[in-house]
VEXDREN-2710 file (C-alpha; in Angstrom, 1 decimal):
% VEXDREN-2710
k/r/px/py/pz
1/MET/-86.1/-53.7/35.7
2/VAL/-84.1/-54.8/38.5
3/VAL/-83.2/-57.9/36.6
4/GLU/-82.3/-56.0/33.4
5/GLU/-79.8/-53.9/35.7
6/SER/-78.4/-57.0/37.2
7/LEU/-77.8/-58.5/33.6
8/ILE/-76.4/-55.1/32.3
9/ASN/-73.7/-55.1/35.5
10/LEU/-73.0/-58.9/34.8
11/LEU/-72.2/-57.9/31.3
12/VAL/-70.2/-54.8/32.1
13/PHE/-68.2/-56.9/34.8
14/SER/-67.6/-59.7/32.1
15/MET/-66.4/-57.1/29.5
16/LEU/-64.1/-55.5/32.2
17/ILE/-62.5/-58.7/32.7
18/ILE/-62.1/-59.7/29.2
19/PHE/-60.6/-56.3/28.3
20/SER/-58.2/-56.3/31.1
21/THR/-56.9/-59.8/30.3
22/LEU/-55.2/-58.8/27.2
23/PRO/-53.0/-56.2/28.6
24/LEU/-52.0/-58.3/31.6
25/TYR/-51.0/-61.3/29.2
26/VAL/-48.9/-58.8/27.3
27/SER/-47.1/-57.6/30.7
28/VAL/-46.5/-61.2/31.9
29/LYS/-45.1/-62.3/28.5
30/ILE/-42.9/-59.1/28.3
31/LEU/-41.2/-60.1/31.5
32/GLY/-41.1/-63.7/30.7
33/GLY/-43.8/-65.1/32.9
34/LYS/-45.6/-68.5/32.1
35/ALA/-49.1/-67.3/30.9
36/SER/-51.7/-68.4/28.4
37/LEU/-54.7/-66.3/27.8
38/LEU/-56.9/-68.7/29.6
39/LYS/-54.6/-68.7/32.7
40/THR/-54.6/-65.1/32.7
41/PHE/-58.4/-64.9/32.4
42/LEU/-58.6/-67.0/35.1
43/VAL/-56.2/-64.8/37.4
44/MET/-58.5/-61.5/36.5
45/LEU/-61.5/-63.3/37.6
46/ILE/-59.8/-64.5/40.8
47/ILE/-58.5/-61.1/41.4
48/ALA/-61.9/-59.4/40.8
49/ILE/-63.7/-61.7/43.3
50/VAL/-60.7/-61.3/45.9
51/SER/-60.8/-57.7/45.4
52/ALA/-64.5/-57.3/45.8
53/VAL/-64.6/-59.4/49.1
54/LEU/-61.6/-58.0/50.6
55/LYS/-63.0/-54.4/50.0
56/SER/-66.6/-55.2/51.1
57/PHE/-65.1/-56.9/54.4
58/LEU/-62.3/-54.5/55.4
59/PRO/-63.4/-51.1/53.8
60/SER/-60.2/-49.2/55.1
61/LEU/-57.5/-51.7/54.5
62/GLY/-59.2/-54.0/51.9
63/THR/-57.4/-51.9/48.8
64/LEU/-53.9/-52.2/50.3
65/ILE/-54.5/-56.0/51.2
66/ALA/-56.0/-56.7/48.0
67/TRP/-52.8/-54.9/46.2
68/ILE/-50.6/-57.3/48.2
69/VAL/-52.7/-60.2/47.3
70/LEU/-52.6/-59.3/43.8
71/ILE/-48.6/-59.2/43.6
72/TRP/-48.5/-62.6/45.4
73/ILE/-51.0/-64.0/43.0
74/PHE/-48.9/-62.9/40.0
75/HIS/-45.9/-64.2/41.8
76/GLU/-47.4/-67.6/42.4
77/ILE/-49.3/-68.2/39.1
78/PHE/-47.1/-66.7/36.5
79/ARG/-43.9/-67.8/38.3
80/LEU/-42.4/-64.4/38.7
81/LYS/-40.0/-62.9/41.2
82/TYR/-41.8/-60.3/43.6
83/TYR/-40.0/-57.2/41.9
84/LYS/-41.1/-58.6/38.3
85/ALA/-44.6/-59.1/39.8
86/ILE/-44.7/-55.6/40.6
87/ILE/-43.5/-54.2/37.2
88/VAL/-46.3/-56.6/35.7
89/TRP/-48.7/-54.6/37.8
90/ILE/-47.4/-51.3/36.8
91/LEU/-47.3/-52.4/33.2
92/TRP/-50.7/-53.7/33.2
93/ILE/-52.1/-50.5/34.4
94/PHE/-50.2/-48.5/31.9
95/PHE/-51.4/-51.0/28.9
96/VAL/-55.1/-50.6/30.4
97/PHE/-54.7/-46.8/30.5
98/ILE/-53.5/-46.8/26.8
99/LEU/-56.4/-49.3/25.8
100/THR/-59.0/-46.9/27.4
101/PHE/-57.4/-43.9/25.5
102/ILE/-57.8/-45.9/22.3
103/LEU/-61.3/-46.7/23.0
104/SER/-62.1/-43.2/23.7
105/LEU/-60.9/-42.2/20.4
106/PHE/-63.8/-44.4/18.9
107/GLY/-66.3/-42.6/21.0
108/LEU/-66.4/-45.2/24.0
109/GLU/-65.1/-42.6/26.6
110/SER/-67.9/-43.7/29.1
111/PHE/-66.4/-47.3/29.0
112/TYR/-63.7/-47.4/31.8
113/LEU/-61.8/-50.5/32.2
114/PHE/-61.6/-50.4/36.0
END
């Protein structure tokens, strides 16, 4: 029973990263960053791990520090200026909301992307 639940959680986590990769890729490409789908997927994986670690060790400041680290990762890996990295973050969230809305039209309203 516990093994099945762990497998389901891992599957959901993997799907969240995969479905969040495309909106991030599109956002980076719109602002002229250097991105590939594989690089974007790896960034999503790094962001998920770093965010989880920061939030577990620093519950009160973890989210703020994770956001700053996320912007820095976008800046470094996609070769964007800081203001463009912030815009990429905003576009990424916007595209994820649109994707979530589209999925809800097909009856997948319980499938949240973040």
